[in-house]
RODO-512990 format. One record per residue (C-alpha): x, y, z. Coordinates in steps of 0.001 Angstrom, whole numbers, plus 500000, padded with zeros to 6 digits. Layout:
% RODO-512990
XYZ/...
This chain:
% RODO-512990
833493230539244461/836734232102245650/838440234800243642/841949233446244158/843268229912243899/843927227726246902/847379228624248222/847830225428250197/850515223303248561/849853220180250624/846664218701249154/847051214942248714/850838214891248378/852818212475250551/854558213832253659/858032213515252145/856996215893249335/855473218577251558/857665221641252262/859300221490255664/857418218351256709/859242215376255262/862869214397255197/863480215916251752/861248218968252069/862729222365251139/863271224806253987/862715228174252255/859176227699250903/856767230438251996/853773229515254095/850215230077252937/849751232864255483/852867234649254250/851755234352250607/848364235837251488/849998238677253441/852420239431250579/849564239532248084/847709242189250078/850901244151250776/851589244379247020/848011245498246369/848296248151249105/851653249337247747/850215249605244223/847234251629245455/849541253898247482/851770254557244449/848722255353242316/847438257765244953/850816259502245200/851016259856241409/847479261245241275/848214263791244035/851466264823242344/849706265226238992/846870267227240536/849321269552242316/851385270039239144/848241270761237115/846930273247239674/850306275051239832/850468275303236044/846911276593235761/847318279155238587/850546280597237158/848835281523233873/846307283855235538/
């Protein structure tokens, strides 16, 4: 079983309802590949921000504790 849902919007919809395929399809709908890439970029950005906050907190804590000695 997959962790995430299926990102493909096509399924059993008719061609005229599929993004960018039919005559009335919208032109600015993201592709499945782009959605997958954006998901992992957001996860990576979140992890990077957490790491930066942890490093900043550790440095601040070590500076405070070393100045008291």
